[in-house]
N, C-alpha and C positions, 0 to 999 in steps of 0.2 A: 699974318699966318705964322703959327708956331713951327719951328724947325728943329731938326734933330742933328746932333754932331756926333761923330765917332772919334774918340781919342785912341790912337794906335801907339802904344808904348813900345819903344825900341831902344831906350837909352841905357838899359841895364848893363852892368860891368861884366857879367858872366864869369865871375871869379871861380865858380865851381867847375867850369869847363877846363881848368888847369892848363890853359893854353893850347888845348887840342885844336880849337878853331879860334881865329882872332876875333870873330864877331858871330855869335850864334844866329842872330836874326837875318844875317846876310850870307850865312853858310848855305851851300847848295845841298838839298835833300830831295831825292827822287826827281832830279833834273831841274829843279827851280829853287831860288833863294827862299828861305823860310818866310820872310816878310811877305813875299808875293802871294802866298796862300791866303793869309788874312785879307790882304788888300783886294784880292779877287772875290772872296766870300762876301765882303761888304759891298763891293760894287755890283755883284750879281743879285744881292738882296734888295738893292735900291732903297734902303731904309735911311740913309744918311744924306743930308743936304750939304755937309761940310765935314772934312777930315782934318784932324790935328795930329800931325806926325811928330812924336817927341824923339829927338835924336840925342846922341851922346857927344859927338864932336864933328868938326867940319867935314872930315873925310867921310864919316858915316852919312852925314846929312846929304852930301852930293849923291851918294849911291842910293839912298832911300828916296830922294827926290825923283830919280829916274823910274822908280817903281811905284810911286805913290799914286792912289786914286785921286781924281779931281772932283770938285775944287779942294785944295789942300793948303793948310798953313803948316809951316815947319817951325817948331819951338824947341829951344834948347832944354834939355832935362837938367834935373838937379842931382844932388849927391845921393839921396835916397828916392825910392819909388814915389813916396807921398809928395816929395818936393816936385817931382816931374809932373804928377797929376795936378798939383796946384798951379804950376806954371801953364799947363794946358787949359785949365778952367779959366785962368785969368785972361787968356788969349781969345776966348769965345766971344762973338758979338752978342749984343743984348737980346736978339730975337731967338736965340737958342732955348728951346723949352725942355728937350730931353737929351741926355748924354749917355753914349755907350763908352765904356772904358775896357779896353782889351789889351792883354799882354801878347804882343806879336810872337813870342816864343811858344805859343800854342797855335800850331798851323792847321789844326783839324776842325776848327769851327765851321759850321755849314750855313749856307744862306737861309735855309728854312728855319733854323734855330734863331737866327737874327730877326726874321720876321715875326716869329712867335714872341720873342722877347719885347719887340717893339709894341706889339698889341698889349701885352701884359703890363708894361710900364705905364701906359696911358690910363690903366685902371687902378694899379697898385701903388704907383709912385716909385717903387724900388723892386728890382728883380735880378736874380743871379742865376746863371747856368751852373748847375751842380750835379753831383752824383752820390748815390747812396754808398755809405761805407760798408763794405762787405767783410773786412777783416775783423776778427775778434780783437777788441781794444781793451787794454788793462791800464789802470792808473796806479801810481805809487802813492803811499801815504806821504803827505808833505814833509814830515819830519825825517823821512828816509828816502828822499828823492835820489834816483840814480843819476850819475853823470857819466859822459863818455870818457873812456880811457884812451890812451894813445892808439890803440888798435881799432877804435871806433865801436867797441862794445860797451854796454851799460855796466857801471861800477857803482855799488851802493855806498852811501855815506856812512855806514856803520858796519862793524864787524858782525854783529848779529844778522844784519840783512844780507851780508855776503855769504853766511852760512846757510841761510834759509830765505832766499830772496822772494820765493812764492808766497810766503806768509804775509808779505807787505802789498800784495796786489789785490786790486778790486776790479771785477769786470764791469765795464761801462755798457749800458744798454745801447747797442749799435743801431736799433731801430730809430733812434732819435739823432743819429749822427750823419752829417752830410759833409762831403768834400766840396769846397768852394772852387770854382773855375772862373774863367772869364769868357765872354763879356759879362760885366756887371753894369746894370742900366739904371738910371735914376732921372727923376725930375730935376732939372737944372737947379731950381731953388733948394731942393733937399740936399743935393751933394755939395752945394756951396756951403749951406749951414753945417753939414757934417764935417767938411774939412775945416771950417772955422772952429768948430768945437775941438777937432783933433789938434789944432795949433795951440789952443788954450791949454790943453792937457800936457802939451810938450812931450808926448810919448809917441812911439812908433805904432803905425797901424799896418798890419800885414796884408789887408785887402780893403777895398773901397766899402764893402758892406759893413765893416767894423765902424765906419763913421756914422752909419744909421743907428748903431747901438748907442752911440754917445748922445744922439738926439732923441732917442726913444721911438724911432720910426720902424714899423715892421718891414721886413724884406720877404718878398715872394720868392719861391724857388721854381725854376723850370728844370725838371729832371732830364738829365742827359744819359741815355742808356748806351751811348757810343763813347769809346775812348777819346779823351781830349787832353792828352798829357802835355805838360810843359817841358820844353827842353832845358834841362838844368845841368845834368852831368854828361860826360862823353858817351856813356853807355845808352843814353836816351835816343841818340841819332839812329841807331839800328832799329829800335822799336818804332820810332816815328816814321822812318822810311818804309818799314813793312806796312804800317797802317795806311800810309798814303798810297802805296801800291795797291792795297786792298780796295781803297775808295775809287781809285782810278779804274780798277777792274769792274767794280759795281756800276759805275757810271757808263762804262763801255757796254 
């Protein structure tokens, strides 16, 4: 019988937190550690037969072990996110057929979404939780790409562009744009092939779905109409705390 595994990524360095919290996935938000929200959602969904918890160091491993769903394997992460995913994939037993990959810095994933993703992956082979991009997006001409200055604002690479930056902008059709979230879910054979291809390219992949692009396999999207932000910067904690409070009120 084929089984499903959930890889729960918790090994990120959190550099953009600027030391405000020592560990964002173990920080307390709305009364619980951030990691606990993802663990609970997966347990309530009952979609996973095995969990692989990817940790950063021994201290974090011990704290995550106390919060981990069962049955779990604990695997040391790597320098980059893709190294952590590879280590988790290598630890999976051979009877795992489907793999969820989830960044535990996204605590707002819901059990019903996990169930829906599990159903879709068995038909499509690869599926990602995602949201429509609602901002107006502009692209700069490659020869005059802006770069951030010390104050964090865009600075053009030419004097002409600095005088009239809007002339270099092209509006992107946002009806075709989607923001990728996690979980991202794959047939085990496909994600193994995808990461093998990524290793041959020797380049960074910013999400797991990018490995499907390397092997030419289509990815289904499950639209998420609810906020599912990732804790990245200190200001994100207030927003996530508010959203978790709203979710608790809705359930009550």
